[in-house]
FITORVEX-283112 format. One record per residue (C-alpha): residue number from 1; residue in three letters; x, y negated, z negated. Coordinates in nm, 2 decimals. Layout:
<miros>
<NUM,'ALA',<X,Y,Z>> ...
</miros>
This chain:
<miros>
<1,'MET',<9.55,25.89,-19.21>> <2,'VAL',<9.63,25.69,-18.89>> <3,'ALA',<9.49,25.98,-18.69>> <4,'GLU',<9.13,25.92,-18.82>> <5,'ARG',<9.11,25.61,-18.60>> <6,'PHE',<9.15,25.81,-18.29>> <7,'ALA',<8.91,26.10,-18.38>> <8,'PRO',<8.70,26.22,-18.08>> <9,'THR',<8.33,26.20,-18.09>> <10,'GLY',<8.27,26.46,-17.81>> <11,'SER',<8.52,26.57,-17.56>> <12,'ALA',<8.89,26.60,-17.65>> <13,'LEU',<8.98,26.28,-17.46>> <14,'ASN',<8.67,26.06,-17.47>> <15,'ASP',<8.69,25.70,-17.36>> <16,'ASN',<8.62,25.55,-17.70>> <17,'ALA',<8.90,25.74,-17.87>> <18,'LEU',<9.14,25.66,-17.59>> <19,'ALA',<9.05,25.29,-17.59>> <20,'ALA',<9.11,25.27,-17.97>> <21,'PHE',<9.45,25.44,-17.93>> <22,'THR',<9.55,25.21,-17.64>> <23,'ALA',<9.45,24.91,-17.84>> <24,'SER',<9.67,25.03,-18.13>> <25,'LEU',<9.98,25.00,-17.92>> <26,'SER',<10.22,24.71,-17.90>> <27,'GLY',<10.23,24.48,-17.60>> <28,'GLY',<10.54,24.65,-17.45>> <29,'SER',<10.38,24.99,-17.45>> <30,'GLU',<10.14,25.15,-17.20>> <31,'VAL',<9.92,25.45,-17.15>> <32,'ILE',<9.93,25.62,-16.81>> <33,'ARG',<9.66,25.86,-16.71>> <34,'PRO',<9.63,26.11,-16.41>> <35,'ALA',<9.41,25.87,-16.21>> <36,'ASP',<9.66,25.58,-16.25>> <37,'GLU',<9.88,25.48,-15.95>> <38,'ALA',<10.19,25.50,-16.17>> <39,'TYR',<10.11,25.86,-16.28>> <40,'ASP',<10.31,26.06,-16.03>> <41,'ALA',<10.63,25.86,-16.09>> <42,'ALA',<10.57,25.87,-16.47>> <43,'ARG',<10.54,26.25,-16.49>> <44,'ARG',<10.86,26.32,-16.29>> <45,'VAL',<11.18,26.42,-16.47>> <46,'TRP',<11.54,26.46,-16.35>> <47,'ASN',<11.50,26.83,-16.26>> <48,'GLY',<11.29,26.84,-15.95>> <49,'MET',<11.21,27.21,-16.03>> <50,'ILE',<10.98,27.09,-16.30>> <51,'ASP',<10.63,27.00,-16.18>> <52,'LYS',<10.40,26.95,-16.47>> <53,'ARG',<10.09,26.74,-16.52>> <54,'PRO',<10.04,26.59,-16.87>> <55,'ALA',<9.71,26.45,-16.98>> <56,'LEU',<9.88,26.12,-17.08>> <57,'VAL',<10.21,25.96,-17.06>> <58,'VAL',<10.26,25.70,-17.34>> <59,'ARG',<10.55,25.47,-17.29>> <60,'CYS',<10.64,25.35,-17.64>> <61,'ALA',<10.82,25.03,-17.71>> <62,'GLU',<10.82,25.05,-18.09>> <63,'SER',<10.84,25.31,-18.37>> <64,'ASN',<10.48,25.23,-18.47>> <65,'ASP',<10.37,25.32,-18.12>> <66,'VAL',<10.53,25.66,-18.17>> <67,'VAL',<10.34,25.70,-18.50>> <68,'ASN',<10.01,25.63,-18.33>> <69,'ALA',<10.09,25.85,-18.03>> <70,'ILE',<10.17,26.15,-18.26>> <71,'ALA',<9.85,26.08,-18.46>> <72,'PHE',<9.64,26.06,-18.14>> <73,'ALA',<9.79,26.38,-18.00>> <74,'ARG',<9.73,26.58,-18.32>> <75,'THR',<9.38,26.45,-18.36>> <76,'ASN',<9.29,26.56,-18.01>> <77,'ALA',<9.49,26.89,-18.02>> <78,'LEU',<9.73,26.78,-17.74>> <79,'PRO',<10.08,26.93,-17.72>> <80,'ILE',<10.35,26.67,-17.75>> <81,'ALA',<10.66,26.64,-17.53>> <82,'ILE',<10.93,26.39,-17.61>> <83,'ARG',<11.12,26.21,-17.33>> <84,'GLY',<11.43,26.00,-17.38>> <85,'GLY',<11.62,26.00,-17.05>> <86,'GLY',<11.42,26.29,-16.90>> <87,'HIS',<11.75,26.48,-16.82>> <88,'SER',<11.66,26.81,-16.99>> <89,'ALA',<11.73,27.10,-16.75>> <90,'PRO',<11.43,27.31,-16.87>> <91,'GLY',<11.21,27.00,-16.84>> <92,'TYR',<11.12,26.96,-17.20>> <93,'GLY',<11.05,26.59,-17.14>> <94,'THR',<10.71,26.67,-17.00>> <95,'CYS',<10.43,26.93,-17.03>> <96,'ASP',<10.10,27.05,-16.88>> <97,'GLY',<9.79,26.90,-17.03>> <98,'GLY',<9.96,26.74,-17.32>> <99,'LEU',<10.09,26.39,-17.43>> <100,'VAL',<10.43,26.28,-17.33>> <101,'ILE',<10.59,26.03,-17.56>> <102,'ASP',<10.82,25.84,-17.32>> <103,'LEU',<11.08,25.64,-17.51>> <104,'SER',<11.23,25.47,-17.20>> <105,'PRO',<11.12,25.12,-17.30>> <106,'MET',<11.33,25.15,-17.61>> <107,'LYS',<11.67,25.07,-17.43>> <108,'GLN',<11.81,24.81,-17.66>> <109,'VAL',<12.17,24.84,-17.77>> <110,'SER',<12.34,24.62,-18.03>> <111,'VAL',<12.70,24.63,-18.13>> <112,'ASP',<12.88,24.51,-18.44>> <113,'PRO',<13.24,24.50,-18.32>> <114,'ILE',<13.38,24.42,-18.67>> <115,'ALA',<13.21,24.71,-18.84>> <116,'ARG',<13.25,24.92,-18.52>> <117,'VAL',<12.89,25.03,-18.53>> <118,'ALA',<12.64,25.05,-18.24>> <119,'ARG',<12.26,25.07,-18.29>> <120,'ALA',<12.07,25.21,-17.98>> <121,'GLY',<11.71,25.27,-17.90>> <122,'ALA',<11.62,25.63,-17.80>> <123,'GLY',<11.53,25.53,-17.45>> <124,'ALA',<11.89,25.41,-17.37>> <125,'LEU',<12.09,25.59,-17.12>> <126,'LEU',<12.46,25.68,-17.17>> <127,'GLY',<12.55,25.40,-16.92>> <128,'ASP',<12.36,25.15,-17.13>> <129,'LEU',<12.55,25.25,-17.44>> <130,'ASP',<12.88,25.25,-17.26>> <131,'ARG',<12.84,24.91,-17.10>> <132,'ALA',<12.74,24.75,-17.44>> <133,'THR',<13.02,24.90,-17.64>> <134,'GLN',<13.29,24.86,-17.37>> <135,'ALA',<13.22,24.48,-17.37>> <136,'HIS',<13.41,24.50,-17.70>> <137,'GLY',<13.67,24.76,-17.60>> <138,'LEU',<13.48,25.03,-17.80>> <139,'ALA',<13.31,25.36,-17.72>> <140,'VAL',<13.10,25.64,-17.86>> <141,'PRO',<13.23,25.99,-17.78>> <142,'ALA',<12.94,26.12,-17.56>> <143,'GLY',<12.86,26.29,-17.22>> <144,'MET',<12.99,26.27,-16.86>> <145,'VAL',<12.69,26.15,-16.66>> <146,'SER',<12.59,25.79,-16.71>> <147,'ASP',<12.21,25.84,-16.65>> <148,'THR',<12.18,26.10,-16.93>> <149,'GLY',<11.95,25.99,-17.21>> <150,'ILE',<12.14,25.93,-17.53>> <151,'ALA',<11.87,26.09,-17.74>> <152,'GLY',<11.87,26.45,-17.61>> <153,'LEU',<12.25,26.44,-17.56>> <154,'THR',<12.31,26.33,-17.92>> <155,'LEU',<12.06,26.56,-18.09>> <156,'GLY',<12.21,26.87,-17.92>> <157,'GLY',<12.56,26.78,-18.02>> <158,'GLY',<12.71,26.57,-17.74>> <159,'MET',<13.04,26.65,-17.57>> <160,'GLY',<13.25,26.47,-17.31>> <161,'TRP',<13.59,26.32,-17.23>> <162,'LEU',<13.66,26.19,-17.58>> <163,'SER',<13.55,26.49,-17.78>> <164,'ARG',<13.90,26.64,-17.83>> <165,'GLN',<14.02,26.30,-17.96>> <166,'PHE',<13.72,26.18,-18.16>> <167,'GLY',<13.48,26.47,-18.20>> <168,'LEU',<13.13,26.53,-18.08>> <169,'THR',<12.87,26.26,-18.06>> <170,'VAL',<12.70,26.40,-18.38>> <171,'ASP',<13.04,26.37,-18.56>> <172,'ASN',<13.01,26.00,-18.50>> <173,'LEU',<12.64,25.96,-18.58>> <174,'LEU',<12.59,25.74,-18.89>> <175,'ALA',<12.21,25.74,-18.92>> <176,'VAL',<11.88,25.78,-18.73>> <177,'GLU',<11.53,25.63,-18.76>> <178,'ILE',<11.29,25.92,-18.71>> <179,'VAL',<10.91,25.96,-18.70>> <180,'THR',<10.80,26.28,-18.85>> <181,'ALA',<10.50,26.50,-18.77>> <182,'ASP',<10.30,26.33,-19.05>> <183,'GLY',<10.37,25.99,-18.91>> <184,'ASP',<10.63,25.89,-19.17>> <185,'VAL',<10.91,25.66,-19.04>> <186,'LEU',<11.23,25.76,-19.22>> <187,'ARG',<11.59,25.66,-19.22>> <188,'ALA',<11.81,25.97,-19.23>> <189,'SER',<12.18,25.94,-19.31>> <190,'ALA',<12.44,26.10,-19.54>> <191,'ASP',<12.27,25.92,-19.83>> <192,'GLU',<11.90,25.93,-19.73>> <193,'HIS',<11.71,26.24,-19.64>> <194,'ALA',<12.05,26.41,-19.60>> <195,'ASP',<11.89,26.75,-19.52>> <196,'LEU',<11.71,26.60,-19.22>> <197,'PHE',<12.03,26.41,-19.11>> <198,'TRP',<12.22,26.74,-19.12>> <199,'ALA',<11.95,26.91,-18.91>> <200,'VAL',<11.92,26.64,-18.63>> <201,'ARG',<12.30,26.66,-18.57>> <202,'GLY',<12.27,26.97,-18.34>> <203,'GLY',<11.92,27.09,-18.41>> <204,'SER',<11.78,26.91,-18.11>> <205,'GLY',<11.43,26.76,-18.11>> <206,'ASN',<11.27,27.00,-18.35>> <207,'PHE',<11.23,26.77,-18.66>> <208,'GLY',<11.06,26.45,-18.53>> <209,'VAL',<11.09,26.17,-18.28>> <210,'VAL',<11.42,25.99,-18.33>> <211,'THR',<11.36,25.63,-18.22>> <212,'THR',<11.70,25.47,-18.32>> <213,'PHE',<12.06,25.60,-18.34>> <214,'GLU',<12.35,25.44,-18.52>> <215,'TYR',<12.70,25.54,-18.41>> <216,'HIS',<13.06,25.49,-18.53>> <217,'LEU',<13.27,25.34,-18.26>> <218,'HIS',<13.63,25.39,-18.15>> <219,'ALA',<13.88,25.17,-17.97>> <220,'VAL',<13.88,25.29,-17.61>> <221,'GLY',<13.97,25.12,-17.29>> <222,'PRO',<13.84,24.91,-17.12>> <223,'GLU',<14.10,25.08,-16.90>> <224,'ILE',<14.19,25.45,-16.93>> <225,'LEU',<14.38,25.69,-16.71>> <226,'GLY',<14.14,25.92,-16.53>> <227,'GLY',<14.03,26.08,-16.20>> <228,'ILE',<14.07,26.42,-16.03>> <229,'LEU',<14.34,26.64,-15.88>> <230,'LEU',<14.19,26.85,-15.59>> <231,'TYR',<14.31,27.19,-15.47>> <232,'PRO',<14.19,27.44,-15.21>> <233,'ILE',<13.99,27.72,-15.36>> <234,'GLU',<14.25,27.97,-15.24>> <235,'GLN',<14.48,27.82,-15.51>> <236,'ALA',<14.22,27.84,-15.78>> <237,'THR',<14.37,28.13,-15.97>> <238,'SER',<14.72,27.99,-15.99>> <239,'VAL',<14.60,27.63,-16.07>> <240,'LEU',<14.37,27.76,-16.35>> <241,'ARG',<14.65,27.95,-16.51>> <242,'HIS',<14.87,27.64,-16.50>> <243,'PHE',<14.57,27.43,-16.63>> <244,'ARG',<14.53,27.67,-16.92>> <245,'ASP',<14.90,27.67,-17.02>> <246,'VAL',<14.92,27.29,-17.00>> <247,'MET',<14.60,27.22,-17.20>> <248,'GLU',<14.68,27.46,-17.48>> <249,'ALA',<14.98,27.23,-17.56>> <250,'ALA',<14.82,26.90,-17.45>> <251,'PRO',<14.76,26.61,-17.69>> <252,'ASP',<14.40,26.55,-17.81>> <253,'GLN',<14.39,26.23,-17.62>> <254,'LEU',<14.38,26.43,-17.29>> <255,'GLY',<14.03,26.54,-17.20>> <256,'ALA',<14.02,26.77,-16.91>> <257,'SER',<13.79,27.00,-16.71>> <258,'ALA',<13.83,27.24,-16.42>> <259,'VAL',<13.53,27.24,-16.19>> <260,'VAL',<13.45,27.42,-15.87>> <261,'ILE',<13.25,27.21,-15.64>> <262,'THR',<13.19,27.18,-15.26>> <263,'ALA',<13.39,26.89,-15.12>> <264,'PRO',<13.15,26.63,-14.98>> <265,'PRO',<13.18,26.57,-14.60>> <266,'GLN',<13.33,26.22,-14.63>> <267,'PRO',<13.65,26.04,-14.73>> <268,'PRO',<13.85,26.04,-14.94>> <269,'PHE',<13.82,26.42,-14.93>> <270,'PRO',<14.06,26.57,-14.67>> <271,'PRO',<13.88,26.67,-14.35>> <272,'ALA',<14.01,27.03,-14.37>> <273,'LEU',<13.84,27.07,-14.71>> <274,'GLN',<13.51,26.89,-14.64>> <275,'GLY',<13.21,27.12,-14.69>> <276,'LYS',<13.42,27.39,-14.85>> <277,'PRO',<13.45,27.51,-15.21>> <278,'VAL',<13.74,27.34,-15.39>> <279,'LEU',<13.88,27.33,-15.74>> <280,'ALA',<13.90,26.99,-15.91>> <281,'ILE',<14.09,26.92,-16.23>> <282,'ALA',<13.92,26.61,-16.38>> <283,'VAL',<14.12,26.43,-16.65>> <284,'CYS',<14.07,26.14,-16.89>> <285,'TYR',<14.34,26.00,-17.11>> <286,'ALA',<14.21,25.73,-17.36>> <287,'GLY',<14.53,25.58,-17.50>> <288,'ASP',<14.86,25.44,-17.40>> <289,'LEU',<14.87,25.46,-17.02>> <290,'ALA',<15.24,25.55,-17.00>> <291,'GLU',<15.19,25.83,-17.24>> <292,'GLY',<14.89,25.93,-17.04>> <293,'GLU',<15.10,25.95,-16.72>> <294,'ARG',<15.34,26.19,-16.90>> <295,'ALA',<15.05,26.41,-17.01>> <296,'VAL',<14.89,26.42,-16.67>> <297,'GLN',<15.23,26.48,-16.51>> <298,'ALA',<15.24,26.82,-16.68>> <299,'LEU',<14.92,26.91,-16.48>> <300,'ARG',<15.07,26.77,-16.16>> <301,'ALA',<15.37,27.00,-16.21>> <302,'PHE',<15.19,27.29,-16.05>> <303,'GLY',<15.25,27.14,-15.71>> <304,'GLU',<15.12,26.88,-15.46>> <305,'PRO',<14.74,26.86,-15.48>> <306,'ALA',<14.53,26.82,-15.16>> <307,'LEU',<14.40,26.49,-15.32>> <308,'ASP',<14.53,26.30,-15.62>> <309,'LEU',<14.28,26.03,-15.74>> <310,'VAL',<14.42,26.00,-16.10>> <311,'GLY',<14.51,25.65,-16.20>> <312,'PRO',<14.41,25.36,-16.43>> <313,'MET',<14.04,25.29,-16.41>> <314,'PRO',<13.77,25.14,-16.63>> <315,'TYR',<13.63,25.38,-16.88>> <316,'VAL',<13.28,25.31,-16.75>> <317,'ALA',<13.39,25.43,-16.41>> <318,'MET',<13.52,25.75,-16.56>> <319,'GLN',<13.19,25.79,-16.73>> <320,'SER',<13.00,25.77,-16.41>> <321,'MET',<13.24,25.97,-16.19>> <322,'PHE',<13.01,26.28,-16.19>> <323,'ASP',<12.68,26.08,-16.13>> <324,'ALA',<12.67,26.15,-15.76>> <325,'ALA',<12.70,26.53,-15.83>> <326,'SER',<12.39,26.53,-16.05>> <327,'PRO',<12.12,26.33,-15.86>> <328,'HIS',<11.76,26.31,-15.96>> <329,'GLY',<11.52,26.54,-15.78>> <330,'LEU',<11.73,26.84,-15.70>> <331,'HIS',<11.63,27.18,-15.85>> <332,'TYR',<11.86,27.27,-16.14>> <333,'TRP',<11.91,27.59,-16.34>> <334,'GLU',<12.19,27.60,-16.61>> <335,'LYS',<12.37,27.84,-16.84>> <336,'SER',<12.65,27.76,-17.09>> <337,'THR',<12.88,27.96,-17.31>> <338,'TYR',<13.19,27.91,-17.53>> <339,'LEU',<13.51,28.10,-17.46>> <340,'ARG',<13.77,28.22,-17.70>> <341,'GLU',<14.04,28.20,-17.44>> <342,'LEU',<14.11,28.19,-17.07>> <343,'SER',<14.30,28.51,-17.02>> <344,'HIS',<14.44,28.62,-16.68>> <345,'GLU',<14.15,28.86,-16.65>> <346,'ALA',<13.90,28.60,-16.73>> <347,'ILE',<14.04,28.36,-16.47>> <348,'ASP',<14.03,28.63,-16.21>> <349,'ALA',<13.67,28.71,-16.29>> <350,'TYR',<13.57,28.35,-16.28>> <351,'VAL',<13.73,28.28,-15.95>> <352,'ALA',<13.57,28.60,-15.80>> <353,'ALA',<13.22,28.50,-15.93>> <354,'VAL',<13.23,28.13,-15.85>> <355,'SER',<13.33,28.13,-15.49>> <356,'PRO',<13.15,28.07,-15.27>> <357,'PRO',<12.87,27.89,-15.45>> <358,'THR',<12.52,27.97,-15.31>> <359,'SER',<12.45,27.59,-15.27>> <360,'PRO',<12.68,27.30,-15.19>> <361,'PHE',<12.52,27.11,-15.49>> <362,'SER',<12.61,27.38,-15.75>> <363,'GLN',<12.91,27.35,-15.97>> <364,'ALA',<13.10,27.54,-16.24>> <365,'LEU',<13.27,27.34,-16.51>> <366,'LEU',<13.53,27.48,-16.75>> <367,'SER',<13.60,27.21,-17.02>> <368,'ARG',<13.89,27.23,-17.27>> <369,'PHE',<13.73,27.22,-17.61>> <370,'GLY',<13.90,27.21,-17.96>> <371,'GLY',<14.10,26.92,-18.09>> <372,'ALA',<13.89,26.70,-18.32>> <373,'VAL',<13.58,26.91,-18.26>> <374,'GLY',<13.74,27.22,-18.43>> <375,'ARG',<13.87,27.02,-18.73>> <376,'VAL',<13.52,26.94,-18.85>> <377,'PRO',<13.40,27.20,-19.10>> <378,'GLU',<13.12,27.40,-18.93>> <379,'ASP',<12.86,27.34,-19.21>> <380,'THR',<12.90,26.96,-19.18>> <381,'THR',<12.64,26.95,-18.90>> <382,'ALA',<12.39,27.19,-18.74>> <383,'PHE',<12.62,27.22,-18.44>> <384,'SER',<12.77,27.57,-18.43>> <385,'HIS',<13.06,27.73,-18.24>> <386,'ARG',<13.32,27.47,-18.30>> <387,'ASP',<13.58,27.75,-18.27>> <388,'GLY',<13.55,27.78,-17.89>> <389,'ALA',<13.87,27.71,-17.69>> <390,'TYR',<13.67,27.63,-17.37>> <391,'VAL',<13.31,27.57,-17.28>> <392,'LEU',<13.15,27.69,-16.95>> <393,'PHE',<12.87,27.50,-16.78>> <394,'ALA',<12.73,27.70,-16.48>> <395,'ILE',<12.50,27.47,-16.30>> <396,'GLY',<12.29,27.59,-16.01>> <397,'ALA',<12.15,27.30,-15.80>> <398,'TRP',<11.97,27.31,-15.47>> <399,'SER',<11.74,27.11,-15.24>> <400,'PRO',<11.36,27.12,-15.30>> <401,'GLU',<11.33,27.25,-14.95>> <402,'ASP',<11.55,27.55,-15.02>> <403,'PRO',<11.33,27.86,-15.09>> <404,'GLY',<11.61,28.06,-15.24>> <405,'ALA',<11.58,27.98,-15.61>> <406,'GLU',<11.64,28.34,-15.71>> <407,'ARG',<11.98,28.37,-15.54>> <408,'HIS',<12.10,28.04,-15.70>> <409,'ILE',<11.99,28.15,-16.04>> <410,'ALA',<12.16,28.49,-15.99>> <411,'TRP',<12.48,28.30,-15.90>> <412,'VAL',<12.46,28.11,-16.24>> <413,'ARG',<12.39,28.43,-16.43>> <414,'GLY',<12.67,28.62,-16.26>> <415,'LEU',<12.91,28.34,-16.33>> <416,'ALA',<12.83,28.35,-16.70>> <417,'GLU',<12.84,28.73,-16.71>> <418,'SER',<13.18,28.73,-16.55>> <419,'LEU',<13.32,28.56,-16.86>> <420,'ALA',<13.13,28.77,-17.12>> <421,'PRO',<13.44,28.96,-17.23>> <422,'VAL',<13.60,28.63,-17.36>> <423,'SER',<13.27,28.46,-17.47>> <424,'THR',<13.21,28.39,-17.83>> <425,'GLY',<12.85,28.48,-17.77>> <426,'GLY',<12.74,28.12,-17.84>> <427,'ALA',<12.57,27.88,-17.61>> <428,'TYR',<12.52,27.50,-17.60>> <429,'VAL',<12.16,27.39,-17.66>> <430,'ASN',<12.19,27.12,-17.40>> <431,'GLY',<12.32,27.36,-17.14>> <432,'LEU',<12.04,27.62,-17.13>> <433,'SER',<11.76,27.64,-16.88>> <434,'GLU',<11.62,27.95,-17.05>> <435,'GLY',<11.44,27.94,-17.39>> <436,'GLY',<11.31,28.21,-17.62>> <437,'ALA',<11.42,28.34,-17.96>> <438,'GLU',<11.72,28.53,-17.83>> <439,'ARG',<11.86,28.22,-17.65>> <440,'ILE',<11.80,28.00,-17.96>> <441,'HIS',<11.97,28.24,-18.18>> <442,'SER',<12.28,28.23,-17.95>> <443,'VAL',<12.30,27.85,-18.01>> <444,'TYR',<12.34,27.88,-18.39>> <445,'ARG',<12.52,28.09,-18.65>> <446,'PRO',<12.27,28.30,-18.85>> <447,'ALA',<12.31,28.09,-19.17>> <448,'THR',<12.28,27.77,-18.97>> <449,'TYR',<11.96,27.89,-18.80>> <450,'GLU',<11.81,27.99,-19.14>> <451,'ARG',<11.88,27.65,-19.29>> <452,'LEU',<11.73,27.48,-18.98>> <453,'ALA',<11.42,27.69,-19.01>> <454,'ARG',<11.38,27.59,-19.38>> <455,'ILE',<11.42,27.22,-19.29>> <456,'LYS',<11.17,27.26,-19.00>> <457,'ALA',<10.92,27.40,-19.25>> <458,'ALA',<10.97,27.10,-19.48>> <459,'TYR',<10.92,26.83,-19.21>> <460,'ASP',<10.71,27.01,-18.94>> <461,'PRO',<10.54,27.32,-19.09>> <462,'SER',<10.28,27.32,-18.81>> <463,'ASN',<10.55,27.32,-18.54>> <464,'VAL',<10.40,27.01,-18.38>> <465,'PHE',<10.74,26.95,-18.21>> <466,'ARG',<10.76,27.28,-18.02>> <467,'ILE',<10.83,27.17,-17.66>> <468,'ASN',<11.20,27.21,-17.70>> <469,'GLN',<11.45,27.49,-17.77>> <470,'ASN',<11.23,27.57,-18.05>> <471,'ILE',<11.32,27.66,-18.41>> <472,'ALA',<11.02,27.82,-18.57>> <473,'PRO',<10.94,27.69,-18.93>> <474,'ALA',<11.05,27.94,-19.20>> <475,'PRO',<10.75,28.11,-19.37>> 
</miros>
């Protein structure tokens, strides 16, 4: 086995074993240790709340480097954390005292515009994927923040502006290259290792290290109709009722979210609203612009917004519109849940719980779900809860200098609890700061979880990949 080359002769990380491991890596990879100048930057992740000190950070440029990193970690009894973009809210892209497999060098994206297929390395960010595909007027349905890593986003399901029209990211995944706990490099697709392919489409990083993703592409843009309509928080109840009524009859081409934010203290936000909680209706129509104008006009029919920034724009601009609201280094804590409906009572409870936010950086996002997502049979992938009408993302965010973490977390919990009467009981694996068996079971239907546990036992019986929203191997 490859691991035998890296066997220690004394301490867990002796110089000879580490030198042999380092020599096994390709030229584009590197090993970063705590004494190295690059270590502090290498150990940081998006969520500034996470402050962990791994024994090694291994930046892998090729799949074989991942094979060797897994072997070295297992031989030396090191926990393994996997990092794509490092955007995990719970900070699963790092660990204390273990080995971080950092896939950031694997950013390559290739596009076949005739076959409408994109092949992307696991270190690519959503912006990398969007820029490469939009060069051909194509897109993968994915997330809403351009510096999110495609790996974690995809493996958890992947939802964004195009989901109602084209489904989740996993619904458009054609194949993956994955390195298993035993060091096997496999191609998983509908025709090869189909059980593993089913599991990685929603089962998160439990089954191995995915190094390459292949996606089906759709004709999108390069110009779409998008932007926000902004309203004072005092109008939130009435606006949300109108939003609900419009979206329940809206075409699938219209992706829309209602989000409570604190208006930044700068133009183009009206001076009277700057620094205050506001309700924004964010929309994206990927299709004929004239038809999009008619669809958005139904939302505008509520009345004159305080700010109307909806108009034609590049799709890549829409995809990065929320970037400034999710900067690296803030402290983050998140909860998510799916909603059966937005009743009058639910809207009233949401408005009461959300305002005012305990931090100007926090946000509460209600996204319209359904459409193409709900038309995929639930057992097609490991992603559960396709029957939700809406999905809530409650995101607490605050400055590292702010000592009040408990009150920000309480705000997030209170917001989620306010919608419990209309919740399906489910949660989105990429929108959970909390772990533990109870949380994991809320992500999956019972039959789905049992099937995932059996597949976990087949490919990772020792639970090597456990720094994640962990699915324990079936006995």
